[in-house]
KEKEKOL-487863 format. One record per residue (C-alpha): residue number from 1; x, y, z. Coordinates in Angstrom, 3 decimals. Example, Ala and Ser with C-alpha at 12.3 -4.5 7.8 and 13.67 -1.06 7.14 Angstrom:
{node 1,{12.300,-4.500,7.800}}
{node 2,{13.670,-1.060,7.140}}
This chain:
{node 1,{103.987,108.935,135.205}}
{node 2,{105.141,107.170,131.935}}
{node 3,{101.803,105.888,131.083}}
{node 4,{100.425,108.639,131.389}}
{node 5,{102.203,109.803,129.203}}
{node 6,{102.354,107.055,126.654}}
{node 7,{98.980,107.337,126.723}}
{node 8,{99.028,110.595,125.496}}
{node 9,{100.999,110.596,122.798}}
{node 10,{98.747,107.334,121.788}}
{node 11,{95.977,110.045,121.483}}
{node 12,{97.413,113.125,120.006}}
{node 13,{98.929,110.310,116.982}}
{node 14,{95.524,108.733,116.387}}
{node 15,{93.862,112.634,116.675}}
{node 16,{96.238,113.958,114.083}}
{node 17,{95.553,110.967,111.946}}
{node 18,{91.955,110.902,111.888}}
{node 19,{92.508,114.675,110.806}}
{node 20,{95.298,114.906,108.157}}
{node 21,{93.793,111.331,106.826}}
{node 22,{90.560,113.117,105.452}}
{node 23,{93.053,115.939,103.698}}
{node 24,{95.981,113.119,102.376}}
{node 25,{95.892,112.050,98.617}}
{node 26,{96.698,108.419,97.922}}
{node 27,{97.091,108.758,94.263}}
{node 28,{95.921,105.909,92.204}}
{node 29,{95.295,104.463,88.481}}
{node 30,{91.996,103.402,87.776}}
{node 31,{90.981,101.579,84.544}}
{node 32,{86.733,101.569,83.801}}
{node 33,{85.325,98.467,83.374}}
{node 34,{81.617,99.572,83.237}}
{node 35,{79.231,102.729,83.254}}
{node 36,{75.656,101.766,85.523}}
{node 37,{74.725,105.216,85.037}}
{node 38,{75.938,108.474,83.191}}
{node 39,{74.535,111.589,84.347}}
{node 40,{74.365,113.437,87.782}}
{node 41,{75.859,110.984,90.181}}
{node 42,{77.912,109.260,87.663}}
{node 43,{78.662,105.591,88.329}}
{node 44,{81.389,103.482,87.140}}
{node 45,{82.732,100.292,87.447}}
{node 46,{86.150,100.296,87.406}}
{node 47,{89.841,98.056,88.166}}
{node 48,{92.125,99.932,90.657}}
{node 49,{95.769,98.690,88.798}}
{node 50,{97.684,100.304,90.993}}
{node 51,{97.751,102.538,94.386}}
{node 52,{94.869,102.887,97.121}}
{node 53,{91.139,104.915,97.025}}
{node 54,{89.481,105.557,99.326}}
{node 55,{86.446,107.681,99.342}}
{node 56,{87.006,111.664,99.222}}
{node 57,{90.056,110.602,96.661}}
{node 58,{89.894,113.382,93.272}}
{node 59,{89.217,112.138,90.192}}
{node 60,{91.289,113.413,88.042}}
{node 61,{92.164,112.944,84.066}}
{node 62,{95.896,113.737,82.718}}
{node 63,{96.667,114.586,79.277}}
{node 64,{99.566,112.111,78.318}}
{node 65,{101.634,112.900,75.363}}
{node 66,{99.160,114.783,72.595}}
{node 67,{96.354,112.287,73.296}}
{node 68,{92.858,114.730,72.613}}
{node 69,{90.130,114.669,75.338}}
{node 70,{87.427,116.605,74.142}}
{node 71,{86.110,118.149,77.103}}
{node 72,{89.922,119.971,77.861}}
{node 73,{91.451,122.991,76.989}}
{node 74,{93.920,123.538,74.377}}
{node 75,{97.143,123.099,76.964}}
{node 76,{95.686,122.043,80.302}}
{node 77,{96.988,119.010,81.622}}
{node 78,{94.600,117.813,84.027}}
{node 79,{90.795,117.885,84.170}}
{node 80,{88.973,117.411,87.733}}
{node 81,{85.905,114.743,87.027}}
{node 82,{84.605,114.888,90.716}}
{node 83,{85.930,113.003,94.039}}
{node 84,{84.657,109.083,95.301}}
{node 85,{82.051,109.263,97.010}}
{node 86,{80.866,105.583,98.018}}
{node 87,{82.665,102.236,97.355}}
{node 88,{81.101,99.083,96.993}}
{node 89,{82.767,95.552,96.404}}
{node 90,{80.469,92.360,95.311}}
{node 91,{77.705,94.465,95.921}}
{node 92,{78.286,94.973,99.627}}
{node 93,{79.652,98.915,100.372}}
{node 94,{82.788,100.003,102.338}}
{node 95,{83.254,102.477,104.348}}
């Protein structure tokens, strides 16, 4: 009886991880090191300075202090660039 319950609890946990993991946002700080393509889709080379980057992570630029970013409206504190659609490391696609 406890084996069935343990199995059920594990299945429920895995389902929740799969569902909620797609909705979770993992904050990270990126440093751009190269631009491989400037138009749709933009392809950038970056170093992850802190945090975790995953496919689906939204990319946002935040205004820090009085730094002027041309595309941002006055008073805006952030600008969404897009989302991470794929990740490569040493020319190999990561999942």
